[in-house]
VOPAGU-2260 file (C-alpha; in pm, 1 decimal, decimal comma):
REM VOPAGU-2260
SITE   aa  ch    i         X         Y         Z
SITE  UNK   A    0   -1031,9    2520,2    2642,7
SITE  UNK   A    1   -1409,2    2521,4    2625,8
SITE  UNK   A    2   -1432,7    2856,8    2798,6
SITE  UNK   A    3   -1197,6    3027,5    2557,4
SITE  UNK   A    4   -1407,1    2919,2    2260,4
SITE  UNK   A    5   -1734,6    3011,0    2426,1
SITE  UNK   A    6   -1981,3    2803,8    2624,7
SITE  UNK   A    7   -1888,0    2523,4    2856,3
SITE  UNK   A    8   -1766,6    2187,3    2738,2
SITE  UNK   A    9   -2058,2    2018,7    2919,6
SITE  UNK   A   10   -2309,9    2222,1    2719,8
SITE  UNK   A   11   -2141,8    2123,4    2394,8
SITE  UNK   A   12   -2140,9    1757,7    2498,5
SITE  UNK   A   13   -2510,8    1764,6    2581,2
SITE  UNK   A   14   -2592,4    1933,7    2251,0
SITE  UNK   A   15   -2382,1    1677,5    2062,5
SITE  UNK   A   16   -2557,9    1388,9    2239,3
SITE  UNK   A   17   -2902,0    1530,0    2154,5
SITE  UNK   A   18   -2805,4    1585,4    1791,4
SITE  UNK   A   19   -2667,5    1231,0    1761,9
SITE  UNK   A   20   -2978,6    1084,0    1924,5
SITE  UNK   A   21   -3194,5    1282,2    1683,3
SITE  UNK   A   22   -2991,3    1156,9    1388,1
SITE  UNK   A   23   -3028,1     795,4    1508,9
SITE  UNK   A   24   -3403,3     836,1    1552,2
SITE  UNK   A   25   -3436,8     985,9    1203,0
SITE  UNK   A   26   -3240,2     693,5    1059,9
SITE  UNK   A   27   -3459,8     439,8    1242,9
SITE  UNK   A   28   -3770,8     621,8    1120,4
SITE  UNK   A   29   -3651,6     599,5     758,7
SITE  UNK   A   30   -3581,3     227,2     789,5
SITE  UNK   A   31   -3850,8      93,7    1025,2
SITE  UNK   A   32   -4137,8     343,4    1001,3
SITE  UNK   A   33   -4338,0     550,7    1244,7
SITE  UNK   A   34   -4501,4     276,1    1448,1
SITE  UNK   A   35   -4182,8      85,5    1527,0
SITE  UNK   A   36   -3994,3     404,1    1623,1
SITE  UNK   A   37   -4283,8     515,0    1845,4
SITE  UNK   A   38   -4290,7     182,3    2031,3
SITE  UNK   A   39   -3911,3     182,7    2059,5
SITE  UNK   A   40   -3917,0     534,3    2205,8
SITE  UNK   A   41   -4186,7     441,5    2458,8
SITE  UNK   A   42   -3999,5     124,2    2554,2
SITE  UNK   A   43   -3672,5     309,6    2608,2
SITE  UNK   A   44   -3851,6     569,1    2820,5
SITE  UNK   A   45   -4012,3     300,7    3038,7
SITE  UNK   A   46   -3679,6     116,4    3082,4
SITE  UNK   A   47   -3516,5     430,1    3216,6
SITE  UNK   A   48   -3345,3     589,1    2919,5
SITE  UNK   A   49   -3110,6     504,2    2641,3
SITE  UNK   A   50   -2771,8     343,5    2672,9
SITE  UNK   A   51   -2475,1     576,2    2676,4
SITE  UNK   A   52   -2370,4     695,2    2333,0
SITE  UNK   A   53   -2005,5     680,6    2234,3
SITE  UNK   A   54   -1891,9    1006,5    2077,7
SITE  UNK   A   55   -1564,0    1010,0    1891,4
């Protein structure tokens, strides 16, 4: 079905994951501030990435 609409389903999934991660980071920034989000981002990078995101 993804090919009929255009683009592969994997590409759409990756784009959706990136958009959701960006939305989460923007939300954290609004609540916690720049410093906390920066340390959280560095910590997640050092631990080997973020946990899997559930998309509905």
